[in-house]
N, C-alpha and C positions, 0 to 999 in steps of 0.2 A: 504494499500499500504506500502510495507516494506520500511524503512529508509535506507540511505546510511550505517549508522552504523550496522544495522541488516544484510545488504547484506555482508558487510566486515566480520561479525562475522560468518555468514553462510559459506563463502568462507574459512575462517581460520579453521572452524570445519571440513569442508569437506577435506581440506589438511592434518589435523591432522589425519583423519581417513585413508587417503591414506597412510601416513607415518606409522601408526600402522599396516596396512595391509602388508606393506613392511617389517616391523619388524618381523611379522609372517613368511614371506617368508624366511627371513635371517636365522631364527631359523631352518626351515625345511631344508635349504641348509646345515646348520652346522650339522644337524643330519646325513645327507648323508655322509658328510665328515668323521664323527666318525664311522658310520656304515661300511664304506669302510675299515677303518683301523682295526675295530674289527673282521670283516669276512674274511679278506685276506687269513689268514692260513687255514680256513674252505674250501674256494674254491679251494685252492692249494691241499689239502688232497682229495677233491671230484674229481679233475682233475686226480690225480694219480689213484684212484680207478676206474673211469669209462673207463680208457684206456684198462682195462681188460675185458670190456663188449662190444661184437660186436654190432654195430648199435645203441649204446646208444642215440646219438644226432639225429639220423635219427627218432628213435621212439619218442623222445621227440618232434620233430617238427610235428610228425604225430598226436599227441595230443594237438597241439597248440590251445590256447584260441581263440575264435571267432574274437576278434579284430585283430588277426594276421592271422588265418586260412582263412579268407575271401580273402585274397590277394594271397594265394597259389593255383595256377591252377594245374589241374592233370599232365601237363607236367612238372611243377616244382617239384611236389611231386615225380616224377620218378627220377629226379636228386638227391633230397635230400635223398630218401630212398636207392639209390644205391651207392652214392658217398660221402655224407657228413660224415666226420670222427670226426670232433671237432668243438666246438664253444666256444668262450671266449669273455668276456666283461672286459674292464678296463676303469677306471676314470683316464685317461692319464695325465691330468692337475695337479693332485695332488699326482702322484706317486714319489717315491723317495724324499719325503718331499716337493714337489711343493706346491705353494700357489695359484694355479689357481681355476677355478670353478669346484666343484665336479659333477656338472650337465653335464659337457662335457664327452662323452663316446666314446670308440672305440669298434666296434663289428668285431671280426675276425671269419671267417668261413674257415675251411680247408676240402679239398676234395681229394679223391683218384682219380685214373685213371678213366675217363669217356669218353663218346662219344660226349659230348656237348662242353666242353671248356678245354683249356690246363692248366689254372691257378690251382695252388695247394692251394693258400691261397688268399682269397678275404677279405681285411680289409677296413672298412669304419669308418672314424672318424667324429664325430658330435661336433661342438663347440658351446657352450652356448653364445650367443651374445645379446647385447641390442643396438637398434637403436636410433638415435638422436630424433625421434618422439615418443619414448616409446615402439615401437614394440620390442619383444623379443622372443627368442626360439632358436632351433638348426639349424645351418646352416652346410653345408657339400660340399666338393669337390666331383664331380663324380668320380667313380672308373671304369676304362675300363675292360672289360672282353675279353679274346683271344678266341673268338669262333672258333671252328674247320672249320666251313664252314657257309656260310649265312644261309642254310636251318637249321642249329643247333641253330642259334640266337634266343633265346626265346623272346627277346624284339623287334624282327622284325626290327632291324636296328636302333631303337630309342636310344639305349644306346650309340652307336657309334657317332650318330649325337649330342647328349648332350655333349660328351667329345670334339668333335670338336668346338662346340660353346663355351664351357668353356676355351678351349686352346686359342681361339681367344680373349675371354674376358680378359685373363691374359695379352694379349699384349696391350689391351686398357682398363684398369681397371677404373670402376665407383667408386669414393671414397664416394659418397653420396648416401645412400639407398633410399633416396626420389626422386631421379632423375631416372626415368624409361624410358627405350627406347621405342619410339612409334613403332607400328607395320609397318608404312610406312618406317622406317629406318632400318628394319630387313635385316641381311645379308642373301645370298642365303641358307646358312645352317640353319639359324634361321626360314626362311620361309618353308623349307622343313620339319623341325622338327614340327612346328606348324601344318602343314598339316597331318603329320602322326599321331599326337595326336588327332586332330579333327576326323580323319578317324576311329580311334578305338572307340570313343564314351565312353572310360573308363578312359583315362588318363594313364593307366598302363595295359599291356596285360600279364605281368608276375611279379612274386615276384622279379625277378632279375632286373627288372627296378628299384627297391629300391636302387640299387647301383648308380644310376644316379640322385638321389635326391640332390637339392642344397639349397633349402629354400630362405628365404630373403637375399638380397645382402648387408649384414652388415659385414664390415671389422673389423679386430681386433682393429685398431686404432679408427675407429668410435665408437665402443663398449666401449673402454677405456674412451674416451673423455665423452660419454653419461653417464657412471656411475660416473665419476667425478662431472660432472654438476648436476647430481641428488643428490649427496652427498652434494654439496654445497647449493643447494636450500632447501634440507632438514634441513641444519644447520641454514639457514636464517629463516626458519619457526619455529624452536625450539627456536630461539632468539626473536620470536614475529614479525618478519618482513615478510610481504606477498609479495612474488616476483611478480613483475608486469608482466602482460601478454603482448606479443608483438602482438598487434592486427593487425598491418599492415602486419607483416609476416604471421600470421595465415590466413588472408583474401587472401593473395598471394597464400598460399598453398592450400586453398579451390578451387581457380580458376584453379590451376594446377591439382588437383585431378580429375576435369571434363575431362581432356584431357588425363591423364595418362592410361597406360595399366594395366592389372591384373599382379601383381608382380609374379604370379605363372603360367602365361600363357604358358610358355615353360617348365613346369614341367611334366616329364613322369611318376612321382610317387608323386603326390600332398600330399598324406598322409605319407611321408617318417618320419616325426617327430613322428607321432603316432606309426608307426611300430617300429622305433628305441626304443621308450620307452616301447612297448610291449615286445620287445626282452630283453632290459637291465633290466627292472623293474619287469617282470613277468616270462618270459620263462627261462631266465638264472638263476634267484633267486629260481624259484620252479621247476627246472629240475627234481629233484628226484621224486617229486610228479607226473609230467607228464609221467615220465618213468614208475612209478608204475601203473598209469592208462592204459598205453600201455600194460602192462603185464596182467592186469585184463581183457582188452578188448580181448586179445588172448585167455585167458581161457574161457571166455563167448562164444567166436566164435567157439572154440572146442566143448563146450557143446552143443551149437546150431546145429552144424553139426552132432554130435552124436545123438541128438533128431531127426534130419530129417532123418538120416539113419534108426533109429529104426522104424519110421513111415512108411518109404519107403519099409522096410522089411515086415511090417505088410501088406501094400497094395499089395506087390508082392504075398503074400499068397492067396489074394483074387482075383487078376486079373492078367492076363499076361502082360509082358512088351510090349510096343509099338515099334517095330523096334529096340529094344535094346537101346532106348534113355535114357540118365541119366540127371538128374537136374543139372543146373550149381552150381558150389561151390560158397560159400560166399567170396568175395574178399576184400582185404584191400582198403582203400581210394585211393591209387595210381593206 
């Protein structure tokens, strides 16, 4: 049986390992900060060049990696291929000499005239936040879309409901991310939203539901205090002091967890953070590669159709056409 001294040593060692892991994370974050500064001029040059290439970003999205492509429905592809004109990603908290978190990103998509919505620009900001209980990740405010009519709304009304719920929450803000509303206390809009989400069985019926993602309810103030508290505890551990656990509070939190709701129960796009990272860290960064793949796919498609035509002509020499019918041509994903 372990002695109290051994237990204390094990706890101290575990805390040191956690501190070391956080040090690795801090280095990775600093690398992002430096990379953003070093590549800024390159992305500006790329943006100037691709303006001369029709459908550049539409073709890039057509070749989207699987972790993004799985959320793009055929109806979404129709919008992207016909109307998407530009995409840009910025680490807005460190722009112009800012000292914020480089993991916070803004994704801006620009569109030409289309039959679905009136907006020319849809921009969604994601803030990297840390909760008082150690939860961390990207949080965001929902972005409304001005659909031209209800039958053109690809989210089937869910995005509008998310925006209404968010606007109501702003009037009655919850400052503690650990205090979640019970379903019995839902407003009529929240109940309607939950019913719509459950009816889809997916959580998202369109890529454009991405603009409704909110994430964990962690305010900027809670995040600031949580980071300061963790720095304080880390300094104490470095000084050889083992911070005491607040057993009573932890037990109380455990009791509350049994009653609380899923923090993402009203999300119409639960994987919003993963999609934001897929766009900012992959699609945006490797846009030239994905565009090149689209060009290669077009060439392969033409070769495939030419081969089909040659085979068809050879078959025509041997047998007559049936009622003049022609085989369907190979189509793009959309």
